[in-house]
N, C-alpha and C positions, 0 to 999 in steps of 0.2 A: 486436622489441617494442616499443614507447614505458611510457614505467618508468606515465603514466598507464592506461593498456592492463593493465602488469601488476597496479597499483593495484586494479584493477577485476575481474578475472580472481581475484586470493586475497583481494578481501573478497566475491567470490559464494560462493568454495571456504570459504571462513569461516565463512558465513552459514548454507549448504547444512551445515556439518559440524554447528554446533551446532545447527540448526534437528533432524539426526537425532539429537543427542544427547536434546533434551527431549522427543522422542517413546521413543524406543528406551528409555532406563532405564527413568526413570516405568512404561514398557506391561512392563518386565523379562522379555522378548520379540523374536524378532523374527520372527515368525510373527503380524505385524500389517500385511496385505497394503494395505489404509485408506494406511497411511503411507507405503508405498512408493510408491503409486502418486499420491499428494498430492506426495511428494518431487520423482518424476517430472516430472508436471507443472510445477510451483513450477521445478525445474531448467531443464527446455526452456524454457522460455515467457521465465522471465530472462534465459539465456544470449542465445535467440535476440534478445531487445531490447538486452542489453548489446552485441554483434554488429554489429546496425543503430547503435547509438552513436557506437562504437567506428569505421564507417567516412562516417555522416552529420555528424554530430553533436558532436564530440568536445568540444567546450567544453560542451553541456549536459551529457553521460558525468562532467567533471570538476564538474559543480557536483550531480550525483547523487550523487558518491561520498563527499562532508564530505555530513555529516547525523547526526541524534541528536543527543542532549542538548547533548551536549559543543558543540556546533557552533552553536547557536543563542545571536542575542544577547541579547536580550529575558528577562528571568526569567518570566515568565507562557510562555513558547514553551519555555523550558526544562521548566517543571513538565509543560507538557504531552507532550511528546517521551518525556520519567521515564513517564507513564503509559501513552502507549501502546507504549511498547516492554517495559512491563512486562506490560501486556497483551495483546501479540503471545504474547510466550513465555506466560503462562498459557494462551494458545487453543489452546496447542502439548502444555503441559500434561498440562491437565485431560482431554481427548480422550483421552490414553495411559493415564491413569489410569482414563478412563470405562472404556477396552479390557482394561485389569486386570482391574478387579474389577465388570464386565460391568453397572454403574450404567443402563444405556440401550440396546435394540435401534434400530438404524436400516439401513434394508432395503438392502441393495447396491445398488441402482436409486436410493435418494439418497445414495448416497456416490460413485455416479458420476456422480449432477446434479450435489452437490459440486464434484469436478474439474472438470465442463463450468462453472459457476460462476463458477471458480477462473481460466479462458481466457479465459474472456468479460473479466474484472475486467483481467487483462493485455493485452487486445486492446487495451481502452477506454483502456488509460494507454497502449498503442504509437501510437494516434492524437492523445492528449494532447501526448506527446513530440514525434512529427510536427508539432503544429502551432506549437508555443509551445517555443523553445528558451530561455527564460526561466524553465523549470519546475525551483529549485532545489529539493531535499530540505531545506532552509529556505527558515523566513520573510524577504526579502533585496530591494532594489532592487536590480536592476544602473543600470551608467552610462547604457547606452545600451536599456534595457529601454522599451518601450512597452507599450500593451493590446490583446491578443489576441480579436480577436471572430470569430473565422471559425472554419469547422469544426463542436465538440463547443460551443465557446465560446458559440457562434450561441444553445444552448437553455439551455445554466445556467452560473451562473459559476465552477463548480469541479468541471469532469466527473472532476481526478486521484482526490476523494474518491471521484465513484460510483463511479470502477472500485476503489478501496479496501475502500468497501461490498462488492461483486460478491465480494473477495476473502476478505476478515473471514466471510461469511455462507455462501461458498465451502469456508471451512477448517473450519467446523464439522462440518458436511455429508461433507465429502470424510473427513474422519477415525475417520467412526461414531462422534458424540457432539450426542444434544439438549444436555448442558450445557454446550458449547462455545458455542452460541450463546448463553445466558445470561450467559459472558463476554460477547459480541458486545456484548449487551444495557448492563450496565457500563461499556464504554469506551464505548463509543456517543458519549455526552457529551461526552467528551473532544476526540472529531470536532469536533462542533458548538461546543465553543470554539474549538479551531484556527481553522477556516472565521470563524466572527467575529474574531476578532484578526485576520486577514490581510486581512482586508475591512476594519477599520481604517487599517494603515499601509497597504496600498496606496489609500486613500480620502485620505489625508493627504500622500501622495510620487508616487503617480503621475499623472502630468496622464492627463485624459481619462477615469477610472477611476469617476467617481463618473457623467459620464453615460453610460459603459457600463454600469451598474448601474440606471440608470435604463430601456435598453432590454432588458435583459434581464434579467426583475424575478427570476429564482428561483433560489436558490442550488446546491441536490441533488440534489431531484424538482419536475418540471417539473408545473406549477398545484397544489403541496402548500406547498413554502419552495422 
């Protein structure tokens, strides 16, 4: 096993352990089927994509394992990543507290629908990775990078973030918390800020990106924005 693969497996394991802690400690119980189902879907999908990248695109895997606020070069991106990282953790803790204190009641079928949305988000991300080997976890321009306009990129300019929206909405529902949706609404502006900041960098530094923006008009949702 290569050092990169060990790092990827170790990172995934650490993320799952951290997520479990953020769910079960605030909930103060292991009797939380929504959390177990969510972790199962998240873990299986993440592992499947990791194994795919190990075999098909180790360069992209290396780009993906380098992420987080400290990996960003620009101050704005460090702030955005800090907000989204804190927001992601909050989207675990709030539903856990919701489960513990019974703040809201979400039907079981809605939680199952949330797990399906989560899986759809992962599927979208998989297609992004398959199409775009430059889909780094940080905003950067690789020396050999070029504009990708095929696959999902033919419909919206940022399909990765479309997958992220499915993830986050799916998380709240999967974990059985209407309050989780409120947390998503609070961190959503940071996602929009990242999209605009990324587009500014790509327009300035990636040849052909401005023409691509004229061809594909919508950033996140076709016919809306």
